[in-house]
C-alpha positions as CSV (number, residue, x, y, z in Angstrom):
1,M,6.5,-80.0,3.1
2,S,2.9,-78.6,4.2
3,K,-0.1,-78.6,1.7
4,K,-0.1,-74.9,2.2
5,L,3.6,-74.4,1.3
6,L,3.1,-76.8,-1.7
7,S,-0.2,-74.9,-2.9
8,K,1.5,-71.5,-2.7
9,Q,4.4,-72.8,-4.8
10,A,2.2,-74.3,-7.3
11,R,0.3,-71.2,-7.5
12,S,3.6,-69.2,-8.0
13,K,4.7,-71.5,-10.7
14,Q,1.5,-71.4,-12.5
15,T,1.6,-67.5,-12.5
16,L,5.2,-67.7,-13.7
17,N,4.4,-69.8,-16.4
18,K,1.6,-67.6,-17.5
19,T,3.7,-64.6,-17.5
20,R,6.5,-66.4,-19.7
21,R,3.8,-67.5,-22.1
22,A,2.4,-64.1,-22.3
23,N,5.9,-62.4,-22.9
24,H,8.3,-64.7,-24.3
25,Q,7.6,-68.1,-25.9
26,P,9.7,-71.1,-25.1
27,N,12.4,-72.0,-27.6
28,N,10.6,-75.2,-28.8
29,T,7.3,-73.3,-29.9
30,L,9.2,-70.5,-31.5
31,P,7.8,-69.5,-35.0
32,I,9.9,-70.3,-38.0
33,I,10.4,-67.9,-40.8
34,S,11.1,-69.9,-43.9
35,E,11.1,-67.1,-46.6
36,A,13.9,-64.3,-46.7
37,I,13.0,-61.0,-45.4
38,E,14.3,-57.5,-46.4
39,V,16.0,-55.4,-43.7
40,V,14.8,-51.7,-44.1
41,R,16.5,-49.9,-41.3
42,Y,18.4,-49.9,-38.2
43,S,17.5,-50.1,-34.6
44,N,19.0,-47.7,-31.9
45,E,21.2,-50.8,-31.1
46,C,22.2,-51.1,-34.7
47,R,20.2,-54.1,-35.5
48,G,18.5,-54.5,-38.8
49,I,14.8,-54.0,-38.6
50,A,12.4,-56.0,-40.9
51,T,8.8,-56.9,-41.0
52,H,7.1,-60.4,-41.2
53,A,3.3,-61.1,-41.0
54,G,2.8,-57.6,-39.9
55,K,5.3,-57.9,-37.1
56,T,8.5,-56.1,-36.5
57,V,11.6,-58.3,-36.5
58,F,14.9,-57.0,-34.8
59,V,17.7,-59.1,-36.6
60,R,21.2,-58.9,-35.4
61,N,24.2,-59.7,-37.9
62,A,21.8,-58.0,-40.7
63,L,22.3,-54.6,-42.5
64,Q,20.0,-52.2,-43.9
65,G,19.1,-53.3,-47.7
66,E,19.8,-57.1,-47.3
67,Q,17.6,-59.8,-47.9
68,V,18.3,-62.5,-44.9
69,Q,17.1,-65.9,-43.8
70,V,16.7,-65.7,-40.0
71,S,16.1,-67.7,-37.0
72,I,13.9,-66.5,-34.2
73,E,15.5,-66.2,-31.0
74,A,12.6,-64.5,-28.8
75,T,9.2,-63.6,-29.5
76,H,7.1,-60.8,-27.9
77,K,3.7,-59.5,-28.1
78,R,4.6,-56.6,-30.4
79,Y,8.0,-57.7,-32.1
80,D,10.4,-60.9,-32.4
81,E,14.2,-61.0,-32.0
82,A,16.2,-62.9,-34.6
83,V,19.6,-63.5,-36.0
84,A,20.4,-63.7,-39.7
85,T,21.6,-67.1,-40.3
86,E,22.0,-66.7,-44.2
87,I,22.7,-63.7,-46.3
88,I,20.6,-63.9,-49.5
89,Q,21.2,-60.6,-50.9
90,S,24.3,-58.7,-49.2
91,S,24.9,-55.1,-48.5
92,I,28.0,-53.4,-50.1
93,D,28.8,-52.3,-46.6
94,R,29.2,-55.9,-45.4
95,V,32.7,-57.1,-44.6
96,T,34.4,-60.2,-43.3
97,P,34.8,-60.1,-39.6
98,V,38.6,-59.3,-38.5
99,C,38.3,-61.5,-35.4
100,P,38.0,-65.6,-35.8
101,Y,35.8,-65.4,-32.5
102,Y,33.1,-63.0,-34.0
103,G,29.8,-64.2,-33.3
104,Q,30.7,-66.3,-30.3
105,C,32.3,-63.5,-28.2
106,G,30.0,-61.1,-26.5
107,G,32.5,-58.2,-27.3
108,C,32.0,-56.8,-30.5
109,D,28.9,-56.9,-32.3
110,L,29.3,-54.9,-35.6
111,Q,32.4,-56.4,-37.1
112,H,30.2,-57.5,-40.2
113,L,29.6,-53.9,-40.8
114,N,32.4,-51.9,-42.8
115,P,34.0,-49.7,-40.0
116,S,34.2,-46.6,-42.2
117,K,30.5,-46.5,-42.6
118,A,29.5,-47.4,-38.9
119,P,30.1,-43.8,-37.6
120,S,27.6,-41.9,-40.1
121,I,24.8,-44.8,-39.3
122,K,25.3,-44.1,-35.6
123,Q,25.2,-40.3,-36.1
124,E,21.9,-40.5,-38.1
125,L,20.4,-42.9,-35.3
126,V,21.2,-40.1,-32.6
127,L,20.0,-37.3,-34.7
128,E,16.8,-39.2,-35.4
129,M,16.4,-39.8,-31.6
130,L,16.8,-36.2,-30.9
131,K,14.4,-35.0,-33.4
132,R,11.8,-37.6,-32.4
133,S,12.1,-37.2,-28.5
134,A,13.1,-33.6,-28.0
135,N,12.3,-31.9,-31.4
136,A,15.9,-30.8,-31.5
137,I,18.0,-30.5,-34.6
138,P,21.7,-29.3,-34.1
139,A,22.5,-25.8,-35.6
140,H,25.9,-27.4,-36.6
141,I,26.7,-31.1,-37.3
142,E,30.4,-31.9,-36.9
143,D,32.1,-34.5,-38.8
144,P,32.5,-37.7,-36.4
145,I,35.7,-38.3,-34.6
146,L,37.1,-41.3,-36.3
147,S,39.3,-44.1,-34.8
148,K,41.5,-47.0,-36.1
149,P,39.0,-50.0,-36.1
150,T,41.4,-52.4,-34.4
151,G,44.2,-52.1,-31.7
152,Y,42.4,-49.2,-30.1
153,R,41.6,-50.5,-26.5
154,R,43.8,-49.6,-23.7
155,S,41.8,-51.1,-20.9
156,A,39.8,-54.4,-20.7
157,R,38.6,-57.0,-18.1
158,I,39.5,-60.3,-19.1
159,G,37.9,-63.5,-17.2
160,I,39.8,-66.2,-16.0
161,N,38.3,-69.6,-15.0
162,Q,38.8,-73.4,-14.9
163,R,36.8,-75.7,-16.9
164,Q,35.2,-78.2,-14.4
165,R,35.1,-81.2,-16.7
166,D,38.8,-81.4,-17.5
167,G,40.5,-78.4,-15.5
168,A,41.6,-76.6,-18.6
169,L,42.4,-72.9,-18.1
170,L,40.1,-70.4,-19.8
171,T,41.0,-67.1,-20.4
172,G,38.9,-64.3,-22.5
173,F,35.8,-62.7,-22.7
174,R,32.0,-63.8,-21.9
175,R,30.2,-65.6,-24.7
176,R,27.6,-63.7,-26.6
177,Q,24.2,-64.1,-24.7
178,S,25.7,-66.2,-22.1
179,A,27.7,-65.7,-18.7
180,K,30.1,-68.6,-19.8
181,L,33.7,-67.8,-20.7
182,L,35.0,-68.0,-24.1
183,D,38.7,-69.2,-24.4
184,I,40.5,-67.0,-26.8
185,D,44.4,-66.6,-27.8
186,H,44.0,-63.0,-29.2
187,C,41.8,-60.0,-29.5
188,P,42.5,-57.6,-32.4
189,V,40.7,-54.6,-30.6
190,L,43.2,-54.6,-27.8
191,D,46.3,-52.4,-28.0
192,S,49.1,-54.2,-29.9
193,R,51.0,-54.3,-26.7
194,L,48.7,-57.0,-25.7
195,D,49.1,-59.3,-28.7
196,T,50.7,-62.2,-26.5
197,L,48.7,-61.4,-23.5
198,F,46.5,-64.6,-23.6
199,N,49.2,-66.9,-24.6
200,E,51.2,-65.7,-21.6
201,L,48.3,-66.3,-19.1
202,H,48.0,-69.7,-20.5
203,K,51.9,-70.5,-20.2
204,G,51.9,-68.9,-16.9
205,L,48.9,-70.2,-15.1
206,A,47.5,-73.5,-16.7
207,D,49.6,-75.7,-14.3
208,L,49.2,-73.5,-11.2
209,D,47.4,-74.7,-8.1
210,G,44.6,-72.6,-7.0
211,I,43.7,-71.0,-10.1
212,R,40.1,-70.7,-9.5
213,N,41.1,-68.2,-6.9
214,I,41.8,-65.9,-9.7
215,T,38.6,-64.6,-11.5
216,E,39.8,-61.9,-13.7
217,V,42.6,-59.7,-14.8
218,L,42.1,-55.9,-15.5
219,V,44.6,-54.5,-18.0
220,S,45.2,-50.8,-18.0
221,L,47.8,-49.1,-20.3
222,G,49.3,-45.6,-20.3
223,D,51.3,-44.1,-22.9
224,I,54.5,-46.0,-21.9
225,D,53.8,-48.2,-19.0
226,G,50.9,-50.2,-18.0
227,S,49.5,-53.0,-15.7
228,L,47.7,-56.1,-14.9
229,R,45.7,-56.4,-11.9
230,F,44.6,-59.9,-10.9
231,R,41.4,-60.2,-8.8
232,L,41.5,-63.0,-6.2
233,V,38.9,-64.3,-3.9
234,K,41.5,-65.9,-1.6
235,P,45.1,-64.6,-0.7
236,A,47.6,-65.6,-3.3
237,S,50.3,-68.0,-2.5
238,A,54.0,-67.0,-2.9
239,E,54.1,-69.1,-6.0
240,M,51.3,-67.5,-7.3
241,K,52.5,-63.9,-6.8
242,Q,55.8,-64.9,-8.5
243,R,53.9,-66.4,-11.4
244,L,51.6,-63.1,-11.8
245,I,54.9,-61.0,-11.8
246,D,56.7,-63.2,-14.3
247,I,53.6,-62.8,-16.6
248,A,53.6,-59.0,-16.3
249,Q,57.3,-58.6,-16.7
250,T,57.1,-60.8,-20.0
251,L,54.7,-58.2,-21.3
252,K,56.6,-55.2,-19.8
253,L,53.8,-54.4,-17.6
254,S,53.7,-54.0,-13.7
255,A,51.7,-56.8,-11.7
256,W,49.0,-55.7,-9.1
257,I,46.6,-57.8,-7.2
258,E,43.2,-57.2,-5.6
259,E,42.2,-59.7,-2.7
260,N,38.6,-59.8,-1.5
261,N,37.8,-56.1,-2.8
262,H,40.6,-54.5,-0.6
263,G,42.0,-52.1,-3.3
264,S,45.2,-52.6,-5.6
265,I,48.3,-53.8,-4.1
266,P,51.5,-53.6,-6.4
267,L,53.6,-56.9,-6.7
268,S,56.3,-55.5,-8.8
269,S,57.8,-52.2,-9.2
270,N,55.0,-49.4,-9.3
271,A,55.4,-48.1,-12.9
272,N,54.6,-44.9,-14.2
273,L,51.1,-45.2,-15.0
274,S,50.2,-42.1,-16.9
275,F,48.9,-40.7,-20.3
276,S,48.8,-37.5,-22.0
277,A,45.6,-36.0,-22.1
278,D,46.4,-33.2,-24.5
279,G,50.0,-33.4,-25.3
280,E,50.8,-31.0,-22.3
281,T,48.8,-32.5,-19.5
282,Q,50.0,-35.6,-17.9
283,L,47.4,-37.5,-15.9
284,S,48.4,-40.6,-13.6
285,F,46.2,-43.4,-12.7
286,E,46.2,-46.5,-10.8
287,P,44.6,-50.0,-12.0
288,G,41.0,-49.7,-11.4
289,D,40.6,-46.1,-12.3
290,F,38.2,-45.3,-15.1
291,L,39.9,-44.6,-18.4
292,Q,38.3,-43.7,-21.5
293,V,39.3,-46.8,-23.4
294,N,40.3,-45.2,-26.8
295,A,43.3,-43.1,-26.2
296,E,43.2,-41.7,-29.6
297,I,39.5,-40.7,-29.3
298,N,40.0,-39.2,-25.9
299,R,42.6,-36.8,-27.1
300,A,40.5,-35.6,-29.9
301,M,37.4,-35.4,-27.7
302,I,39.2,-33.1,-25.3
303,A,40.6,-31.0,-28.2
304,R,36.9,-30.6,-29.5
305,A,35.7,-29.7,-26.1
306,K,38.2,-26.9,-25.8
307,E,37.3,-25.6,-29.3
308,W,33.7,-25.5,-28.3
309,L,33.9,-24.1,-25.0
310,V,36.9,-21.8,-25.1
311,A,35.3,-18.3,-25.3
312,D,37.4,-16.0,-22.9
313,S,39.8,-16.5,-20.2
314,D,37.6,-15.2,-17.4
315,A,35.1,-18.1,-17.7
316,I,34.4,-20.5,-14.8
317,L,33.9,-24.1,-15.8
318,L,32.0,-26.8,-13.7
319,D,33.1,-30.2,-14.6
320,L,30.5,-32.9,-13.2
321,F,31.5,-36.5,-13.1
322,C,35.3,-35.3,-13.6
323,G,37.2,-38.4,-12.7
324,L,40.9,-38.1,-12.5
325,G,40.7,-34.7,-14.3
326,N,40.3,-36.0,-17.8
327,F,38.6,-32.8,-18.9
328,S,39.1,-30.6,-16.0
329,L,42.7,-30.2,-16.1
330,P,43.5,-29.7,-19.9
331,L,40.8,-27.1,-19.9
332,A,41.9,-25.3,-16.9
333,R,44.9,-24.0,-18.7
334,H,42.3,-21.8,-20.7
335,F,39.7,-20.7,-18.0
336,K,39.8,-18.5,-14.8
337,Q,38.9,-21.5,-12.8
338,V,37.5,-25.1,-13.0
339,I,35.6,-26.9,-10.2
340,G,35.6,-30.6,-10.6
341,I,33.0,-32.9,-8.8
342,E,33.5,-36.7,-8.7
343,G,31.5,-39.5,-6.6
344,S,34.8,-41.4,-5.7
345,A,37.0,-39.9,-3.0
346,E,40.0,-41.8,-4.2
347,M,39.5,-40.3,-7.9
348,V,39.1,-36.9,-6.3
349,K,42.4,-37.6,-4.6
350,R,43.9,-38.5,-7.9
351,A,42.8,-35.3,-9.8
352,T,44.1,-33.2,-6.9
353,Q,47.3,-34.9,-7.4
354,N,47.3,-34.6,-11.0
355,A,46.7,-30.8,-10.7
356,A,49.6,-30.4,-8.4
357,T,52.0,-32.6,-10.8
358,N,51.1,-30.4,-13.6
359,K,51.5,-27.2,-11.7
360,I,47.8,-26.2,-12.3
361,S,46.5,-24.0,-9.6
362,N,43.2,-22.9,-10.8
363,A,41.5,-26.4,-10.5
364,S,39.8,-27.7,-7.5
365,F,38.0,-31.1,-7.0
366,F,35.2,-32.3,-4.5
367,C,33.7,-35.5,-3.8
368,A,29.8,-35.7,-4.0
369,D,27.2,-38.2,-5.1
370,L,25.8,-36.6,-8.1
371,S,22.6,-38.8,-8.0
372,Q,21.5,-37.0,-4.8
373,P,20.5,-33.4,-4.0
374,I,23.5,-31.0,-4.3
375,K,22.1,-27.7,-3.5
376,E,23.2,-27.6,0.0
377,T,27.0,-28.8,-0.8
378,A,29.3,-25.8,-0.2
379,W,30.7,-26.1,-3.8
380,Y,27.2,-25.6,-5.2
381,R,26.4,-22.5,-3.2
382,Q,29.7,-20.9,-4.1
383,S,29.6,-21.9,-7.8
384,K,28.8,-19.4,-10.3
385,P,29.9,-21.3,-13.5
386,D,29.7,-19.9,-16.9
387,L,30.0,-23.5,-18.5
388,V,29.1,-26.9,-17.3
389,L,30.5,-30.0,-18.7
390,L,28.7,-33.2,-18.0
391,D,30.0,-36.7,-18.7
392,P,27.5,-39.0,-16.8
393,P,27.1,-42.6,-16.8
394,R,24.5,-44.4,-18.9
395,T,21.7,-43.3,-16.8
396,G,22.3,-39.8,-17.7
397,A,21.6,-36.6,-15.8
398,A,17.6,-36.4,-15.3
399,E,17.9,-35.7,-11.6
400,L,21.1,-33.5,-11.8
401,L,20.0,-31.1,-14.5
402,P,17.1,-29.3,-12.7
403,Q,19.5,-28.5,-10.1
404,L,21.9,-27.0,-12.4
405,L,19.4,-24.9,-14.1
406,P,19.1,-22.1,-11.6
407,L,23.0,-21.4,-11.9
408,K,22.3,-20.3,-15.4
409,P,25.3,-21.2,-17.2
410,K,25.9,-20.0,-20.9
411,K,26.7,-23.4,-22.1
412,F,26.3,-27.1,-21.3
413,L,28.6,-29.6,-22.8
414,Y,27.1,-32.9,-22.6
415,I,29.3,-36.2,-23.2
416,A,26.8,-39.0,-23.8
417,C,27.4,-42.7,-23.9
418,N,23.7,-43.6,-24.2
419,P,21.7,-41.6,-27.0
420,A,18.5,-42.4,-25.3
421,A,19.6,-40.6,-22.1
422,L,20.9,-37.8,-24.2
423,A,17.7,-37.4,-26.1
424,R,15.7,-37.5,-22.6
425,D,18.1,-34.8,-21.1
426,T,17.9,-32.6,-24.3
427,Q,14.2,-32.1,-23.7
428,T,14.9,-30.9,-20.3
429,L,17.6,-28.2,-21.6
430,V,15.3,-27.4,-24.5
431,D,12.5,-26.6,-22.0
432,A,14.7,-24.7,-20.0
433,G,15.7,-22.1,-23.1
434,Y,18.9,-23.8,-24.4
435,Q,19.4,-24.3,-28.0
436,L,21.5,-27.4,-29.3
437,T,24.0,-25.6,-31.5
438,R,26.7,-28.4,-32.0
439,F,26.7,-32.0,-32.2
440,C,29.0,-34.9,-33.2
441,V,29.7,-38.6,-32.6
442,L,32.8,-40.3,-31.4
443,D,34.1,-43.5,-32.8
444,M,35.1,-44.6,-29.2
445,F,34.2,-48.2,-29.7
446,P,34.8,-49.3,-33.3
447,N,33.2,-52.5,-34.4
448,T,30.6,-52.3,-31.5
449,S,27.0,-50.9,-31.5
450,H,27.9,-48.8,-28.7
451,I,27.4,-44.9,-29.5
452,E,29.4,-41.9,-27.7
453,S,28.3,-38.5,-28.8
454,M,29.1,-34.8,-27.9
455,A,26.3,-32.2,-27.6
456,L,26.7,-28.5,-26.9
457,F,23.7,-26.5,-25.5
458,E,23.8,-22.6,-25.3
459,A,21.5,-20.3,-23.6
460,K,19.3,-18.4,-26.2
461,K,20.1,-14.7,-26.4
């Protein structure tokens, strides 16, 4: 190796080490807090916030009002991150986690909080963020839409791996703060139809050759039928295919495979994968399609959207990020016209098929990348919507909203999965002359810090 290259690498290493020292101390030099500290409020991620030696400490597994002993996990210039290792004085809202893997599994992070208390805490967090970031206070705050705390999840990605040292099969979710897989035998937040899923995976796959070729299984449940889609990095053997079919049939599900990202291929009979969006509209899907994971909350969310938006039968609704028609088609029955826009051509096809199946003729769907300029698209030039429904990804709609404002809709209904993005986009709408009139949180993901909410903006008269 040349001296020039060695010198360059040494300089890079020195720079990296300086950056690490400035921003994040190594574990062996982390400060120790020997005394108990008091948690005074919650962060936006529902971690406890305390102060020690004049510095803010974000504490996971801690509730407001508690006195806790903590272990520092990371230290930064202005704040530290810690975990509560001992609860000296417990909150009345603390409960025993329902899952034996809690704390190890990276899925749920709020099972120590009474699930009946969580929605009101989340509501206050979002309202505070809206007030602080956009000086917006909803005219009407609706009651949170509540969910049962367990057995609610109808879709999930479950990792599959084979341990290197002994060849043992692992099925489960990623460990907390790790990329490694945690082997589990049950998950209480999954739909009860999946109670024996992990045991069946172990029974069917543990002695199978080529198990490392299977990386995950995607579970997707409809109201009656459901599917298991196994992701493979190499083509499946005949024996492997039969094992996958047997596992799915035992669980009364259909078996699918996805090989090298080439789409879903059914192995067993193509089941009727569908769900009712509102008791009247039946939506079909395929494994891999985006579904709101909580069917109960999804139906209630659609009902509330209908309540907030329906004013007269002559209105035109523009539904952006429409997916397979989750909002578009149930709402189309109440409006003159619905226009749905989605970035996936496959989902646009599915939405169009769902419209035909439900004999809905006043809904049309178009494919467009909504992160790009849209003013030259035909559907935009022809649109004169009275109402706009937005269900954006976590990044929100910062680039999209300024393009929609010239259409001058009467109302925007914003479905938010990220409070920070909602707060930022609320400022845009408020600056454009819209008022935040109605707001609520959705308990879409009980036992987690994830916050879903709905916000209705109306043009000032």
